[in-house]
N, C-alpha and C positions, 0 to 999 in steps of 0.2 A: 333268744336270738334266732332269727329265721335263717334259712339256707343262704339267702343273698347276703345277709350281714356276716355270716361265717365266711363266705367267699371274699367279701370286702376286707374282713379282718386279716385273712391270709395275704391278700394283695398288699395291705398296709405294712405288714411285717416284712414282706419281700422288698418293698420300697424303702423301708427304714434300713434294711441290710445293705441295699444298694447305695444309700446315702453315705454309708461308712467307707465306701470304696473311693479310691483316688480318681480324679478326673482323667480322661484320656491323655496320653503323652503329648499330643499336639496342643491340647488346651493348656497343659501345665507349662509347656515351652513358651506358648504365647503369653502366659501370665508372667513368666520370668522376664521376657523381653519388655513387657509393659511396665513391670516394676523398675527395671533399669531406666526406662524413659522417664517414669515418674520421679525417680531420684534426681534426675538432671533438670527437672522443671523448677524454676524459682519458687520459693515459698509463697510469695505474693500472688503468683498465678494460681497456686493450689487453693489459697484462701478465697480468691474470687470465684473459682469454679465450684468450690464446696458451697459457698453461700448461694450461688446461682441455682445449683441443683437442689439445695435445701429449700429455698423459697418455691421452686417449681413443684417439688414433691408435696410440700406442705399446702400449697394452694390447691393442689389436686385432691389430696385426701381430706382436706378441711372444707373445700369449696362446696357450694350448693349446686354447682352446675352438673354434677354427676348424678343422674337419676338411675334408679334401679327398677327392675321389673315389677309391675303393679300386681301381677297375678300371685295370689297367695298359694303357698305350698304346704300350709300348716297340716292339712289332712293327707298329704302325700306320704307314701312309704319311702324308705331310703332308696329303694330301687327306682321308684318313679322320679324322685328328686334327681338322681344321678343320670337318668335318661335325658332330663331337661338340661342338666349341667353339661353333658357331652355335646348336645346340640348347640348350646350357647358358646362353648369353647370353639366348636367348628366354625360358627358364624364369625367370631372374632378373629380366628386364624385367617379366614378368607378376607376379612376387612383389612387386616394388617398386611397381608400379601399384596393386595391392590394398592394400599398406601405406599408400601415399600417399592413396588414396581414404578409407581408414578414419580416418587421423589428420586429414585435411582436413575430414571431416564432423564430427569431434568438437569443433571449436572451438579456441580459442586454446591451451589447455593441451595438448591432444592434438597440435596442430600443432607445438608446441615439442618434443614427444617424437619427432617425425619425424626430427630431425637425427641423433641417435645410432642410431636404427633403420636409417635409410637408409645411414649410414656402414658399419654392420655388413654389410648386404646387399651393398654395393659391394665391400667387402674379401673377403667370401666368394666373390663372383663372380670376382674377380681370382685368388684362391687356386686355384679350380677350373680356371680357364683355364691358369694356370701348370702345374698338375699334368698336364693333358691334353697340353700341349706337351712334357712330359717332364722338367720341372724339379722338383727335390725341395723342396717348400715348407716342409719341416721345417727346412731350413737357414736360419739367420738372414740370410745374405747374399741369399737368394732373396726373403725377406720385405721386405728393404730395397729390392730391385729393384722389387717390387710397389708399394712406397710412392712411388717415383719415377714409375712409370707413372700412379698416381693423381694425382700432382702435375702431370704433363704434361697429363693430360686436363682439368684445371681451372685451369690457370695463364693468365696474361696473354699478349698477343702478344709483349711484350718479353722475357719469361722463357722462352717456349716453345723457342727454338733452343738456349738454355743447357741446359735439362733434356734435350732430345732428344739433344744431343751427349754428355751424361753417360751416357745409356742406351746410345748407340751404342758408346761406349768402355768399357763396363762390364767390370771385371776381378775382380769379387767381392771387392774389398778392403774390409774392414769399417771402415776409416778413413773411408769415404764417409759413415758415419752421423754423424760429427762435423761434417759440412758442411751438415747440414739446417738451413735457416733457418726455424725454426718460426713466427716472426712473419710472414714472407712467406707461408709455406705456409697458415696459417690465414686470413690476410687475403684471399688470392687465391681460396681455396676459398669463403669467405663471399661475396666479391664476385660470384663466378660464379653462385651459387645464391640469393643473398639476395632479389632482386627477385621471383622466382617464388615463393619460400617465403613472402614477405609476402602475396602474393595468395592463397596457400593458407590463410592464417589468416582470410580474409574470409568471413563467413557467406553461404551460398547457393551460392558457386562453389568453395569450398575443396576439396570432394571431387573435382570434375572436374579442377581445376588440379593437385591433388596427384597424381592418377593419371597424367595426361598428362606432367607434369613429371618424375616419377620414372621413367616408362617411357623418356622421351627421354634422361634423364641416364644410365641404365644402357646404353642403346643407344650413346651417345657413348663411354662408358667401355669398353664391349666392343670397339668398333671400334678405339679407341686401343690397347688391350691386344693385340688380334690383330696389328696392324701392328708394334708394338714387338717382339713375339716373332718375327714373320716376319723382321724386320731382324736379330735375333739369330741365328736359325737359318740365314739365307741370307747371313750376313755375308761369307763368302768369295766368294760370287758377285757381291757389290756392289763388291768391291775392283777 
C-alpha cells in the first residue's frame, strides 16, 4: 500500500466513524415533522408515490440512456482516479446548481420538475464515478450497487448502518434487487430533501435555494460514493 492509499484508508475510517453519529438536530427535527405528515397521508397516496418513484428510479438505473465516460482508467493509480472523480463531482455540482436555480426561479410547476431532473443528474454522476473507479456500469449488478449508494446517501440514521453493511458485504448477487424496500426508499429520500425543496418553490428565494441545495446534495452524494468505492477497493486492507 502506497502513501496515498494509506491516506485514503485513514479518511475512510474517519468517514465510517462519522456515519455512526446522529444527524444534526435540525435535520432530525425535520425528519420527525415529515414522519408526522407521512402518517397522515392516505395509504393509497403512499402506494401511488412509491410506485411512481420506483418506476422512475428503475428506468434510470436500468435504462440505456445513461452513458459513462469512454476514457479508460485501467492503468491509473488510485490517486489519479480520484483526481478525475473530484473533477467529475465538481462538474455535476455546478450542473445541479444551474438546474436548481432555473427550476427554482420558474415558480411552482418548474419547481416540481426539479425532482426528476435532479434524480437523473445524481444517477449520471454516480455512473461516471463508478466507471472512473474501474467498475463496468453496463452490468446490472453494478447499477444495483449504485442504487444502494444513493440510498445510503439519503437514508435515516437508523437505516444507515444496515445499508452500509450491505455495501461492505456486496457480492454482486442479483437477488439483492428483491430486497429493495421501495416504500422506505422513496419515503426516506423525500424526507431528506422535502423541506429544502418546499423552500425552493417559494417566490423570490426559490432560485437561490434551488442552486445551493442542489450543489450541496451533489457534494454529499459524491462524498458518499467516493468513500463507498474506497471501501470496496481497499477491502483487503480493512480486514
